[in-house]
KOLVEX-610023 format. One record per residue (C-alpha): residue number from 1; residue in one letter; x, y, z. Coordinates in nm, 3 decimals. Example, Ala and Ser with C-alpha at 12.3 -4.5 7.8 and 13.67 -1.06 7.14 Angstrom:
<nodes>
+-----+------+---------+---------+---------+
: pos : code :      c1 :      c2 :      c3 :
+-----+------+---------+---------+---------+
:   1 :    A :   1.230 :  -0.450 :   0.780 :
:   2 :    S :   1.367 :  -0.106 :   0.714 :
+-----+------+---------+---------+---------+
</nodes>
This chain:
<nodes>
+-----+------+---------+---------+---------+
: pos : code :      c1 :      c2 :      c3 :
+-----+------+---------+---------+---------+
:   1 :    M :  -0.652 :  -0.389 :   2.029 :
:   2 :    S :  -0.483 :  -0.696 :   2.218 :
:   3 :    A :  -0.108 :  -0.660 :   2.296 :
:   4 :    G :   0.129 :  -0.760 :   2.021 :
:   5 :    T :  -0.131 :  -0.597 :   1.718 :
:   6 :    P :   0.019 :  -0.348 :   1.536 :
:   7 :    V :  -0.153 :  -0.030 :   1.503 :
:   8 :    P :  -0.188 :   0.134 :   1.130 :
:   9 :    H :   0.119 :   0.424 :   1.243 :
:  10 :    D :   0.316 :   0.118 :   1.364 :
:  11 :    F :   0.433 :   0.070 :   0.980 :
:  12 :    G :   0.606 :   0.396 :   1.026 :
:  13 :    R :   0.718 :   0.396 :   1.295 :
:  14 :    Q :   0.874 :   0.065 :   1.222 :
:  15 :    L :   1.018 :   0.181 :   0.925 :
:  16 :    R :   1.154 :   0.501 :   1.068 :
:  17 :    A :   1.320 :   0.284 :   1.339 :
:  18 :    L :   1.482 :   0.025 :   1.056 :
:  19 :    R :   1.602 :   0.369 :   0.818 :
:  20 :    S :   1.769 :   0.495 :   1.137 :
:  21 :    R :   1.926 :   0.135 :   1.207 :
:  22 :    A :   2.064 :   0.111 :   0.901 :
:  23 :    G :   2.228 :   0.466 :   0.908 :
:  24 :    L :   2.032 :   0.582 :   0.608 :
:  25 :    T :   1.838 :   0.966 :   0.524 :
:  26 :    Q :   1.529 :   0.910 :   0.346 :
:  27 :    E :   1.683 :   1.075 :   0.051 :
:  28 :    E :   1.926 :   0.718 :   0.080 :
:  29 :    L :   1.682 :   0.521 :   0.162 :
:  30 :    A :   1.499 :   0.634 :  -0.137 :
:  31 :    H :   1.781 :   0.619 :  -0.408 :
:  32 :    T :   1.821 :   0.259 :  -0.270 :
:  33 :    S :   1.432 :   0.148 :  -0.288 :
:  34 :    G :   1.347 :   0.311 :  -0.589 :
:  35 :    V :   1.073 :   0.463 :  -0.394 :
:  36 :    S :   1.010 :   0.853 :  -0.358 :
:  37 :    V :   1.121 :   1.091 :  -0.098 :
:  38 :    R :   0.797 :   1.214 :  -0.053 :
:  39 :    A :   0.642 :   0.880 :  -0.028 :
:  40 :    L :   0.881 :   0.771 :   0.203 :
:  41 :    A :   0.803 :   1.065 :   0.426 :
:  42 :    D :   0.465 :   1.035 :   0.400 :
:  43 :    L :   0.473 :   0.665 :   0.502 :
:  44 :    E :   0.671 :   0.724 :   0.810 :
:  45 :    R :   0.479 :   1.001 :   0.908 :
:  46 :    G :   0.169 :   0.774 :   0.863 :
:  47 :    R :   0.027 :   1.001 :   0.641 :
:  48 :    A :  -0.006 :   0.750 :   0.352 :
:  49 :    R :  -0.241 :   0.443 :   0.440 :
:  50 :    G :  -0.024 :   0.200 :   0.395 :
:  51 :    A :   0.234 :   0.043 :   0.140 :
:  52 :    Q :   0.181 :  -0.162 :  -0.099 :
:  53 :    R :   0.373 :  -0.498 :  -0.122 :
:  54 :    R :   0.588 :  -0.413 :  -0.369 :
:  55 :    T :   0.678 :  -0.100 :  -0.200 :
:  56 :    V :   0.726 :  -0.284 :   0.101 :
:  57 :    Q :   0.989 :  -0.500 :  -0.068 :
:  58 :    A :   1.163 :  -0.245 :  -0.217 :
:  59 :    L :   1.227 :  -0.086 :   0.127 :
:  60 :    A :   1.326 :  -0.389 :   0.287 :
:  61 :    E :   1.581 :  -0.485 :   0.045 :
:  62 :    G :   1.717 :  -0.146 :   0.041 :
:  63 :    L :   1.696 :  -0.170 :   0.426 :
:  64 :    G :   1.941 :  -0.466 :   0.363 :
:  65 :    L :   1.664 :  -0.696 :   0.591 :
:  66 :    D :   1.643 :  -1.061 :   0.616 :
:  67 :    A :   1.346 :  -1.274 :   0.561 :
:  68 :    A :   1.212 :  -1.246 :   0.911 :
:  69 :    E :   1.249 :  -0.868 :   0.962 :
:  70 :    A :   1.075 :  -0.766 :   0.604 :
:  71 :    A :   0.739 :  -1.010 :   0.685 :
:  72 :    E :   0.772 :  -0.843 :   1.003 :
:  73 :    L :   0.753 :  -0.465 :   0.771 :
:  74 :    E :   0.509 :  -0.626 :   0.563 :
:  75 :    R :   0.258 :  -0.742 :   0.837 :
:  76 :    A :   0.293 :  -0.385 :   1.011 :
:  77 :    A :   0.225 :  -0.239 :   0.656 :
:  78 :    R :  -0.063 :  -0.474 :   0.612 :
:  79 :    V :  -0.243 :  -0.288 :   0.921 :
:  80 :    G :  -0.268 :   0.029 :   0.748 :
:  81 :    R :  -0.398 :  -0.063 :   0.426 :
:  82 :    P :  -0.732 :  -0.290 :   0.507 :
:  83 :    R :  -0.848 :  -0.495 :   0.238 :
:  84 :    P :  -1.233 :  -0.393 :   0.057 :
:  85 :    R :  -1.512 :  -0.575 :   0.200 :
:  86 :    A :  -1.668 :  -0.756 :  -0.076 :
:  87 :    S :  -1.961 :  -0.588 :  -0.212 :
:  88 :    T :  -2.360 :  -0.728 :  -0.100 :
:  89 :    G :  -2.507 :  -0.573 :  -0.397 :
:  90 :    T :  -2.672 :  -0.283 :  -0.202 :
:  91 :    G :  -2.660 :   0.039 :  -0.298 :
:  92 :    T :  -2.351 :  -0.023 :  -0.534 :
:  93 :    S :  -2.326 :   0.071 :  -0.910 :
:  94 :    T :  -2.184 :  -0.148 :  -1.168 :
:  95 :    G :  -2.184 :   0.019 :  -1.449 :
:  96 :    T :  -2.445 :  -0.118 :  -1.639 :
:  97 :    G :  -2.746 :   0.075 :  -1.537 :
:  98 :    A :  -2.995 :   0.283 :  -1.725 :
:  99 :    G :  -2.700 :   0.552 :  -1.716 :
: 100 :    A :  -2.407 :   0.349 :  -1.813 :
: 101 :    R :  -2.309 :   0.414 :  -2.200 :
: 102 :    T :  -2.126 :   0.091 :  -2.278 :
: 103 :    G :  -2.226 :  -0.194 :  -2.435 :
: 104 :    T :  -2.041 :  -0.556 :  -2.507 :
: 105 :    S :  -1.888 :  -0.680 :  -2.885 :
: 106 :    G :  -1.742 :  -1.005 :  -2.840 :
: 107 :    G :  -1.706 :  -0.993 :  -2.460 :
: 108 :    T :  -1.466 :  -0.666 :  -2.496 :
: 109 :    P :  -1.671 :  -0.355 :  -2.349 :
: 110 :    T :  -1.736 :  -0.087 :  -2.673 :
: 111 :    R :  -1.843 :   0.267 :  -2.625 :
: 112 :    T :  -2.210 :   0.314 :  -2.726 :
: 113 :    P :  -2.236 :   0.670 :  -2.924 :
: 114 :    T :  -2.473 :   0.920 :  -2.784 :
+-----+------+---------+---------+---------+
</nodes>
């Protein structure tokens, strides 16, 4: 990785540093952001893959971050939650094979009786 490229655990370190700078405990940040203490602890320890955008936004608001700091926190979080790759169609199940038990009625999936 090049210099300046965040690594997955950077989000947790950054989050903990921002929380400490704000003088908040995990419990206090959990209360102000609406994120559970357990989720917050897991994020800080790097035990979670990466926070969703709405979670990062709630944490940024709870920490009182400005727009630039919030954007940096979001960037660090994205590293921990890589996007799924588009399927090439090989070896994947779409749920429409012989084992599938669904049909369609007017474009809405319906359960086929067995």
